C-alpha positions as CSV (number, residue, x, y, z in Angstrom):
1,M,27.9,-32.6,7.9
2,F,29.5,-30.0,10.0
3,E,31.9,-31.7,12.1
4,N,34.7,-30.2,10.5
5,M,33.6,-26.7,10.0
6,N,33.3,-23.3,11.8
7,E,30.1,-21.6,12.0
8,Q,30.2,-18.8,9.5
9,Q,31.5,-22.3,7.3
10,A,28.3,-24.2,8.1
11,R,26.3,-21.2,7.7
12,E,27.6,-20.8,4.2
13,E,27.2,-24.7,3.6
14,I,23.7,-24.3,4.6
15,L,22.8,-21.3,2.6
16,K,24.4,-22.9,-0.5
17,Q,22.3,-25.9,-0.1
18,V,19.3,-23.3,0.4
19,A,19.9,-21.7,-3.2
20,A,20.3,-25.2,-5.0
21,Y,17.0,-26.3,-3.2
22,C,14.9,-23.3,-4.3
23,D,16.4,-23.6,-7.8
24,K,15.5,-27.1,-8.3
25,Y,11.3,-26.9,-6.6
26,H,11.1,-23.3,-6.6
27,N,12.2,-21.9,-9.5
28,T,11.2,-24.6,-12.2
29,K,8.6,-22.8,-14.9
30,K,5.9,-24.7,-16.1
31,E,4.5,-24.4,-19.4
32,F,1.8,-22.7,-20.1
33,K,-1.7,-24.4,-21.4
34,E,-5.2,-22.4,-22.2
35,G,-6.9,-22.9,-19.4
36,D,-4.4,-22.6,-16.5
37,R,-5.3,-20.5,-13.6
38,I,-3.9,-17.0,-14.2
39,P,-4.1,-15.2,-10.8
40,Y,-4.8,-11.6,-10.5
41,A,-1.3,-11.2,-8.3
42,S,1.5,-13.6,-7.5
43,R,5.0,-13.8,-6.0
44,V,8.2,-13.2,-8.3
45,Y,11.2,-14.4,-7.0
46,D,14.5,-16.6,-6.7
47,S,16.9,-18.4,-4.5
48,E,18.3,-15.1,-3.2
49,E,15.1,-14.2,-1.5
50,M,14.7,-17.8,0.1
51,V,19.0,-17.7,1.4
52,N,17.7,-14.1,2.5
53,L,15.2,-15.7,4.6
54,V,17.1,-18.9,5.9
55,D,19.8,-16.6,6.8
56,S,18.0,-14.3,8.8
57,S,16.3,-17.6,10.5
58,L,19.9,-18.8,11.6
59,E,20.3,-16.0,13.5
60,F,17.2,-16.8,15.4
61,W,16.3,-12.8,16.3
62,L,13.2,-13.3,14.9
63,T,12.3,-9.4,15.8
64,A,13.4,-6.1,13.9
65,G,17.1,-6.6,13.5
66,R,19.6,-6.0,10.6
67,Y,17.6,-6.9,7.6
68,T,15.0,-4.6,9.1
69,D,17.7,-1.6,9.4
70,E,19.0,-2.5,6.2
71,F,15.4,-2.7,4.3
72,E,14.6,1.0,6.1
73,R,17.5,2.6,4.8
74,E,17.4,0.9,1.1
75,F,13.7,1.3,1.2
76,S,14.2,5.4,1.8
77,K,17.0,5.6,-0.4
78,Y,14.7,4.2,-3.7
79,L,12.0,6.7,-2.6
80,G,14.2,9.8,-2.0
81,V,12.7,10.2,1.6
82,R,14.4,10.7,5.0
83,F,12.8,8.3,6.8
84,C,11.0,4.8,6.4
85,S,9.5,2.9,8.9
86,L,8.8,-1.1,8.6
87,V,5.5,-2.0,9.7
88,N,3.6,-5.7,9.5
89,S,0.8,-4.4,7.2
90,G,0.0,-2.0,4.8
91,S,-3.3,-1.8,6.9
92,S,-1.1,-1.1,9.7
93,A,0.8,1.4,7.8
94,N,-2.4,2.8,7.2
95,L,-3.2,2.7,11.1
96,I,0.1,4.3,12.0
97,A,-0.1,7.2,9.2
98,F,-3.8,8.4,10.2
99,M,-2.7,8.1,14.2
100,A,0.1,10.1,13.6
101,L,-1.8,12.9,12.8
102,T,-3.7,12.7,16.1
103,S,-0.7,13.2,18.2
104,P,-1.1,16.2,20.5
105,L,2.7,16.9,19.5
106,L,1.2,18.7,16.2
107,G,-0.4,21.3,18.6
108,E,-3.0,22.9,16.3
109,R,-2.8,20.9,13.2
110,Q,-3.8,17.8,15.7
111,V,-6.7,15.7,14.1
112,K,-9.0,15.7,17.1
113,R,-12.3,13.3,17.5
114,G,-15.2,14.9,15.5
115,D,-12.7,16.3,12.9
116,E,-12.8,15.8,9.3
117,V,-10.5,13.9,6.9
118,I,-11.8,13.9,3.6
119,T,-11.5,10.7,1.6
120,V,-13.3,8.7,-0.8
121,A,-15.7,5.4,-1.1
122,A,-14.5,3.2,-4.2
123,G,-11.2,1.7,-2.4
124,F,-9.7,-0.4,0.3
125,P,-11.7,-0.4,3.6
126,T,-8.8,0.6,5.8
127,T,-7.7,3.5,4.2
128,V,-11.0,4.9,6.3
129,T,-11.1,2.4,9.0
130,P,-8.5,4.2,11.3
131,V,-10.9,7.3,10.9
132,I,-14.0,6.1,12.0
133,Q,-12.5,4.1,14.6
134,Y,-10.7,6.9,16.1
135,G,-14.0,8.9,16.2
136,A,-12.7,11.5,13.4
137,V,-15.1,12.3,10.4
138,P,-14.6,10.8,7.0
139,V,-16.6,13.1,4.0
140,F,-16.5,11.0,1.2
141,V,-16.5,12.5,-2.4
142,D,-16.9,11.2,-5.8
143,V,-14.5,9.7,-8.1
144,T,-13.9,9.9,-12.1
145,I,-14.2,7.3,-14.3
146,P,-11.1,6.2,-16.5
147,Q,-9.0,6.9,-13.7
148,Y,-10.9,6.1,-10.7
149,N,-9.4,8.8,-8.7
150,I,-11.0,11.7,-6.5
151,D,-12.9,14.0,-8.4
152,V,-10.8,17.2,-7.7
153,T,-13.7,19.5,-8.9
154,R,-15.4,18.2,-5.9
155,L,-12.5,19.4,-3.2
156,E,-13.7,23.0,-2.0
157,E,-16.9,21.7,-1.7
158,A,-15.9,18.9,0.9
159,L,-14.3,21.5,2.9
160,S,-15.6,22.7,6.1
161,D,-14.0,24.3,9.3
162,K,-13.7,20.8,10.9
163,T,-11.4,19.6,7.9
164,K,-7.7,18.5,9.0
165,A,-6.7,16.3,6.4
166,V,-7.0,14.6,3.1
167,M,-6.0,10.9,3.1
168,I,-6.9,8.8,-0.4
169,A,-5.3,6.1,-2.4
170,H,-3.8,6.0,-5.9
171,T,-5.9,3.4,-7.2
172,L,-4.1,0.4,-8.6
173,G,-1.0,2.1,-9.4
174,N,-2.6,5.2,-11.1
175,P,-2.3,8.4,-9.0
176,F,-4.6,10.6,-8.0
177,D,-4.3,14.2,-9.3
178,L,-1.5,15.1,-7.0
179,E,-1.2,18.7,-8.2
180,A,-4.8,19.1,-7.7
181,V,-5.2,17.7,-3.8
182,K,-1.3,19.0,-2.8
183,A,-2.5,22.4,-4.0
184,F,-5.6,22.2,-2.0
185,C,-4.1,21.0,1.1
186,D,-1.5,23.7,1.1
187,R,-3.9,26.5,0.3
188,H,-5.9,24.8,3.7
189,N,-3.0,23.8,5.6
190,L,-4.3,20.0,5.5
191,W,-2.5,17.0,6.0
192,L,-2.0,14.8,3.1
193,V,-1.7,10.8,3.8
194,E,-0.6,9.4,0.3
195,D,-2.0,5.6,0.6
196,N,0.6,4.3,-2.0
197,C,-0.2,0.7,-1.4
198,D,-1.2,-0.5,-4.8
199,A,1.1,2.1,-6.4
200,L,4.7,1.8,-5.0
201,G,7.0,2.7,-8.5
202,S,4.1,4.9,-9.9
203,V,6.0,8.3,-10.9
204,Y,3.8,11.7,-10.7
205,E,5.2,15.2,-12.4
206,I,4.5,18.2,-10.0
207,D,6.4,21.6,-9.8
208,G,8.5,20.3,-13.3
209,K,9.8,17.5,-11.6
210,E,9.3,13.7,-11.6
211,K,8.8,12.6,-8.0
212,L,7.7,8.6,-6.7
213,T,3.9,8.6,-5.5
214,G,4.0,8.4,-1.7
215,T,6.5,10.7,-1.3
216,I,4.5,14.2,-2.2
217,G,2.4,14.4,0.5
218,D,3.2,14.4,4.1
219,I,2.8,10.7,4.9
220,G,3.0,7.7,2.3
221,T,2.4,4.0,3.2
222,S,3.0,1.0,1.4
223,S,1.9,-2.9,1.8
224,Y,3.4,-6.0,0.3
225,P,1.5,-9.2,0.4
226,P,0.2,-9.6,-2.5
227,H,1.2,-5.9,-3.9
228,H,4.1,-4.9,-6.2
229,M,7.0,-7.2,-4.3
230,T,6.3,-9.5,-1.4
231,M,8.3,-10.2,2.1
232,G,5.0,-12.1,3.4
233,E,2.9,-9.9,5.5
234,G,4.3,-6.3,5.6
235,G,4.4,-2.5,4.9
236,A,5.7,0.9,5.4
237,V,5.2,4.2,6.2
238,Y,7.4,7.1,5.3
239,T,8.1,11.1,5.4
240,N,10.2,13.3,5.4
241,N,9.0,15.2,8.5
242,P,11.0,14.3,11.5
243,L,8.4,15.1,14.0
244,L,5.8,13.1,12.1
245,H,8.5,10.4,11.9
246,R,8.9,10.2,15.6
247,I,5.5,9.8,15.9
248,V,5.4,7.3,13.7
249,R,8.0,5.2,15.4
250,S,6.0,6.0,18.5
251,F,2.7,4.6,17.5
252,R,4.3,1.5,16.2
253,D,6.1,0.6,19.1
254,W,3.6,0.4,22.0
255,G,3.3,4.2,22.1
256,R,6.4,4.7,24.1
257,D,8.7,8.0,24.1
258,C,11.6,6.5,24.1
259,I,13.4,5.8,20.2
260,C,16.0,3.1,21.6
261,P,16.0,0.5,18.7
262,P,15.0,-3.3,20.0
263,G,17.8,-4.8,22.2
264,C,19.3,-1.6,22.7
265,D,19.5,0.9,26.3
266,N,20.0,4.6,27.1
267,F,20.5,5.3,23.1
268,C,19.4,8.6,23.8
269,G,21.5,8.8,26.8
270,H,18.9,10.3,29.3
271,R,17.2,6.9,30.6
272,F,17.3,7.7,34.1
273,D,17.9,11.6,34.3
274,K,14.6,13.1,33.3
275,Q,10.7,13.8,34.1
276,Y,7.9,12.8,32.4
277,G,3.9,13.6,33.0
278,Q,3.6,12.7,36.4
279,L,6.0,9.9,37.1
280,P,8.8,10.4,39.4
281,L,12.1,11.8,38.7
282,G,14.5,9.4,36.7
283,Y,12.0,7.0,35.6
284,D,12.8,4.6,32.9
285,H,12.8,6.2,29.3
286,K,12.0,3.1,28.0
287,Y,9.1,2.2,29.6
288,V,7.2,6.1,29.4
289,Y,4.5,6.7,27.0
290,S,3.5,9.3,24.9
291,H,0.9,7.7,22.9
292,F,-1.4,5.1,23.3
293,G,0.3,3.0,20.8
294,Y,0.7,-0.5,19.0
295,N,3.2,-3.1,18.2
296,L,3.2,-3.2,14.9
297,K,6.4,-4.1,13.9
298,A,7.9,-6.6,11.3
299,T,10.0,-9.6,12.2
300,D,13.6,-9.9,10.8
301,M,12.9,-12.9,8.4
302,Q,10.2,-10.6,6.7
303,A,12.5,-7.8,6.0
304,A,15.5,-10.4,4.7
305,V,13.2,-11.5,1.8
306,G,12.1,-7.5,1.0
307,C,15.8,-6.6,1.1
308,A,16.5,-9.1,-1.8
309,Q,12.9,-7.8,-3.6
310,L,14.2,-4.2,-3.5
311,K,17.1,-5.0,-5.7
312,K,14.5,-6.8,-8.5
313,F,11.9,-3.7,-7.9
314,P,12.6,-1.5,-10.6
315,S,12.3,-4.7,-13.3
316,F,9.1,-5.1,-11.6
317,V,7.5,-2.1,-12.3
318,E,8.8,-2.1,-16.0
319,K,7.0,-5.5,-16.8
320,R,3.4,-4.1,-14.8
321,R,3.9,-1.5,-17.5
322,H,4.6,-3.6,-20.5
323,N,1.8,-6.0,-19.3
324,F,-0.6,-3.3,-18.7
325,A,0.5,-1.4,-22.4
326,Y,0.1,-4.8,-24.1
327,L,-3.3,-6.1,-22.5
328,K,-4.8,-2.5,-23.3
329,E,-3.9,-2.7,-27.1
330,L,-5.2,-6.2,-27.3
331,L,-8.7,-4.9,-26.0
332,S,-8.6,-1.7,-27.9
333,D,-11.3,-2.9,-30.0
334,C,-13.6,-3.4,-27.0
335,A,-14.1,0.1,-26.4
336,D,-18.2,0.1,-27.4
337,K,-18.5,-2.6,-24.6
338,L,-15.9,-1.8,-21.9
339,I,-14.1,1.3,-20.5
340,L,-10.5,1.0,-20.5
341,P,-8.2,2.7,-17.7
342,E,-6.5,5.9,-18.7
343,A,-3.7,7.2,-16.6
344,A,-3.7,10.4,-15.1
345,A,-2.1,13.5,-16.6
346,H,1.5,13.9,-15.7
347,S,2.3,10.3,-14.6
348,N,3.8,7.1,-15.6
349,P,1.8,4.6,-13.3
350,S,3.7,1.4,-12.0
351,W,0.1,-0.4,-12.8
352,F,-1.3,-3.1,-9.9
353,G,-4.0,-4.0,-11.9
354,F,-6.4,-3.3,-15.1
355,L,-9.5,-2.2,-14.9
356,M,-12.5,-1.9,-16.8
357,T,-16.3,-1.0,-16.7
358,C,-18.9,-2.3,-18.6
359,K,-20.9,0.4,-20.8
360,E,-24.7,0.1,-20.4
361,G,-26.0,-3.4,-21.6
362,V,-23.0,-5.2,-20.9
363,D,-23.9,-7.5,-17.4
364,R,-20.6,-7.6,-15.6
365,T,-21.9,-10.5,-13.5
366,K,-21.9,-13.1,-16.6
367,V,-18.8,-11.6,-18.3
368,V,-17.0,-12.1,-14.8
369,N,-18.2,-15.8,-14.5
370,Y,-17.5,-16.7,-18.4
371,I,-13.6,-14.9,-17.2
372,E,-13.5,-16.9,-14.1
373,S,-14.7,-20.0,-15.6
374,H,-11.6,-20.2,-17.9
375,G,-8.9,-19.7,-15.7
376,V,-8.4,-15.9,-15.3
377,Q,-8.6,-14.8,-11.8
378,T,-10.7,-11.3,-11.6
379,R,-11.5,-9.0,-8.4
380,M,-14.0,-5.8,-7.9
381,L,-12.3,-2.1,-7.3
382,F,-12.4,-3.4,-3.6
383,S,-15.7,-2.6,-1.4
384,G,-16.8,-0.6,-4.7
385,N,-18.9,1.8,-2.4
386,L,-17.7,1.3,0.9
387,I,-20.9,3.0,2.4
388,K,-23.2,0.1,1.0
389,H,-21.3,-2.7,3.2
390,P,-22.6,-4.0,6.6
391,C,-19.9,-2.2,8.5
392,F,-22.0,1.1,7.8
393,D,-25.2,-0.7,9.2
394,D,-25.0,0.5,12.8
395,I,-23.6,4.1,11.6
396,R,-25.3,4.7,8.4
397,G,-27.4,8.0,8.5
398,T,-25.4,9.3,11.9
399,E,-23.1,12.0,11.6
400,A,-20.0,9.3,11.9
401,Y,-19.3,10.2,8.2
402,R,-20.4,12.8,5.5
403,V,-21.3,12.8,1.8
404,V,-20.6,15.6,-0.7
405,G,-23.0,15.2,-3.3
406,G,-24.1,12.3,-4.9
407,L,-21.9,9.2,-5.2
408,E,-22.9,8.3,-9.1
409,Q,-19.0,7.2,-10.3
410,T,-18.5,5.2,-7.2
411,D,-21.8,3.2,-7.5
412,R,-21.5,2.5,-11.0
413,I,-17.6,1.1,-10.1
414,M,-19.4,-0.9,-7.6
415,T,-22.4,-2.5,-10.1
416,S,-19.9,-2.4,-13.7
417,T,-16.4,-2.3,-13.0
418,F,-13.6,-5.4,-12.6
419,W,-10.4,-6.1,-13.0
420,V,-7.6,-8.0,-13.9
421,G,-4.0,-8.7,-13.0
422,V,-0.9,-7.6,-14.4
423,Y,2.0,-8.5,-12.0
424,P,5.0,-8.9,-13.3
425,G,5.2,-13.1,-13.4
426,M,3.1,-12.7,-16.4
427,T,4.2,-13.5,-19.9
428,D,2.7,-12.1,-23.3
429,E,1.1,-15.8,-23.9
430,K,-1.0,-15.0,-20.8
431,I,-1.7,-11.8,-21.6
432,E,-3.1,-12.8,-25.0
433,Y,-5.0,-15.5,-23.3
434,M,-6.7,-12.6,-21.1
435,A,-7.6,-10.4,-23.9
436,K,-9.4,-13.8,-25.9
437,V,-10.9,-14.8,-23.1
438,I,-12.3,-11.1,-22.4
439,H,-13.4,-10.9,-25.8
440,E,-14.7,-14.0,-25.8
441,A,-17.1,-13.1,-22.7
442,L,-18.5,-10.0,-23.8
443,E,-19.9,-12.0,-27.2
444,G,-21.4,-14.1,-25.4
């Protein structure tokens, strides 16, 4: 097939065939029938993603390369931030975001073991896990319903002389009260980490300006597998702070002091002429380590898919907003049995899901079982109340964490809340069917 082609012509022919394959075997739409499975999330892609993926594989670079550079550049441009670091998952993004705050390079603002980080228990565990694993102390604050975000009236009560940071997520795309949280952090000189994994594309108005969530605090994080866009596994850490960016890169890339990209030597021009720690003068800078880091880079094949997804992303956000609004309209007559979600003030969420809390007398288990049995996938609000999980068995009641007041709303979420998806691949027909099934579940 390739006998009379040069390498570039052969590549173009391969990619042409890949596009045709994808169009024929991946992008054929099946007619929806009632009872067909409706997942809470799913990939939305076309031949561009597959072509990019194969294009990257043909180079066989495999680790971070040109597509990674393109993704970090374009993602930074979309967010309006100076620095972005691609990583292999949202959990890794949260790990690096927190660990960056433990760097000695931050001086008096360094988070040390025993210092406290304000957060919530109603969420995904990896927002909290790095804090506990490092030996800092998460301080859990209750949330509000129907926003499902941190109760900002409890922030001052949560504060102590050991508090160094606030690290919380925008729940299912709904921003937390950034105005209040940011003011609190500024007032007390605290770091603010926005776990933006479920909220990419959400907008919040602060100081008279609309900004994307994840860009208002000191560090933002994102995640990709079933989230607002896909690239297989993947995530990102972003910031406007040059020092934090340098630290993030160090923790992502083995903890090394050097900033040379993979495959590049002597980027700084001082590879063999400086003194580091107690090493001999001129020790190879590529093997000098300023942090106890990790290898959490993504592959260039993942980045290649992400580059194609970024081009579609604004349309994904609009479709999520449409699906959410349509489902809320269809369920508006269920307010006597369900608490329907409300967007945070001053926000325009990029919804990841549609949260509902069963009112008194409505059995969540029966409702969810009915909905699931009719083909609609449901999810809990992740951990519900994280401190009730087995992972806390060995530290429950110790000084490894602290709870401020009661977690009444968090416990209510644990027992009474569930959600369904609004991902951009859903049609109005599917939204209507979901609403129909939810109505039936409540009537049963």
